[in-house]
N, C-alpha and C positions, 0 to 999 in steps of 0.2 A: 360570103361564105363561109364563115368558120359559123360563124353565126348560127346560120341553119344548121350545119353539123353538129353542131352542141344539141341544141334544140332538138332536132331528133334524134339526135342518140339518146338524149335525158328520155324523155316520151321515150322511146320503144323499151327502155330497162324499166318504165315507170309499167306500162300498158304489157309487157311477160310478166314481169311479177304480180302483176294484179292479175293477170289470167293462172296465171301457176296458182296462186291459193285456190283458186276456185277447180284448178286439176290436181292440189293434191286431200283439197276434201272427200272431193267425188271419187280420184281413183288410186288414194295413198292412203287414204283412211287418218285424214288427220281431222281434226276437229273442226267445226264446224267455224270457230273461234277464227281461222287461220283467213277467212274471206274480212273478215273485220280492215284490216292492212291490207288488204287485195280491193277492197273499194275505195276507198282513199287512191291509193296507187295506181287505179285506174280514173278518176278524177280531177290528179294533178297529171297523166299524160292527156287527158282535153285539155286539160287550162294547159300547158307545153305548146299543143301543139295554132294555140291562140295566135302565139307569139309571132311563127314563122310569118313574116311577110311578104305578103303573097297578094295578088289581087284578088283572087277569088278562091276559098275553102279545098271544092275536089283537086286543084293544080295543090295544092298542097301537101293533102294528103294522097295524092299517085304517091310524088314525088316519096311522100317521106313510108309508103311499103317498101322501096329497095329497102331504104335505109335497117324495115322492120328485118323483112328478111334473115338481112344480111346475122344483124343482132342475137334474131333466135336461131341461128347456126352458132353463135359465137355463145347464147342462154346454156344451148345444148353442151357443148362444150363444158365447159365452166362449172355451169351450177348439175350434168347431170350426169356425166361425166362421160360421153361417145361424142365422142371426136367425130365430126362432121367427115365424109369419105369424097373421091373427090366431084362427086359428080351434086354436092350439096354446094363443092367452092363453085363450080362454075356454073352456079345456075344462084349462086349469094353473087356472082359479081355479071351477070348478067342481070337483073335488078339493080343491081348497083349503078351500070350501065344506063339503064332507061330508066335510075333515077336522074340524073346523073344530067339526063336528055331534053326531062320538061324541068328543071330546076335551069337551067344553061344554057336552052338554045333560042335563038334569037326569036324574039316575038317584033310582030307589023307597032307599029309607034299608035 
């Protein structure tokens, strides 16, 4: 369980950083060179998700989605200076709850 969480958090950070590099280039007027580390970050993101022990890729990706959403709200606060409001937080908790159901729900053998 802790290994899944660490992998998902690392993947979320890598994906958000990679996507933000493109955002910074196109929306904030940064140099196109910002995209180079972003592409590397996105490759790391994809590699990290392959480390999740799951019978099906779709289930691993679905559970990751909840972690990604919550991590994106943390990014918004930590790196963009916008504190999440109560609706952001409620939505993030709902998404993490859904990820937990996907990851830890009982499965037929």
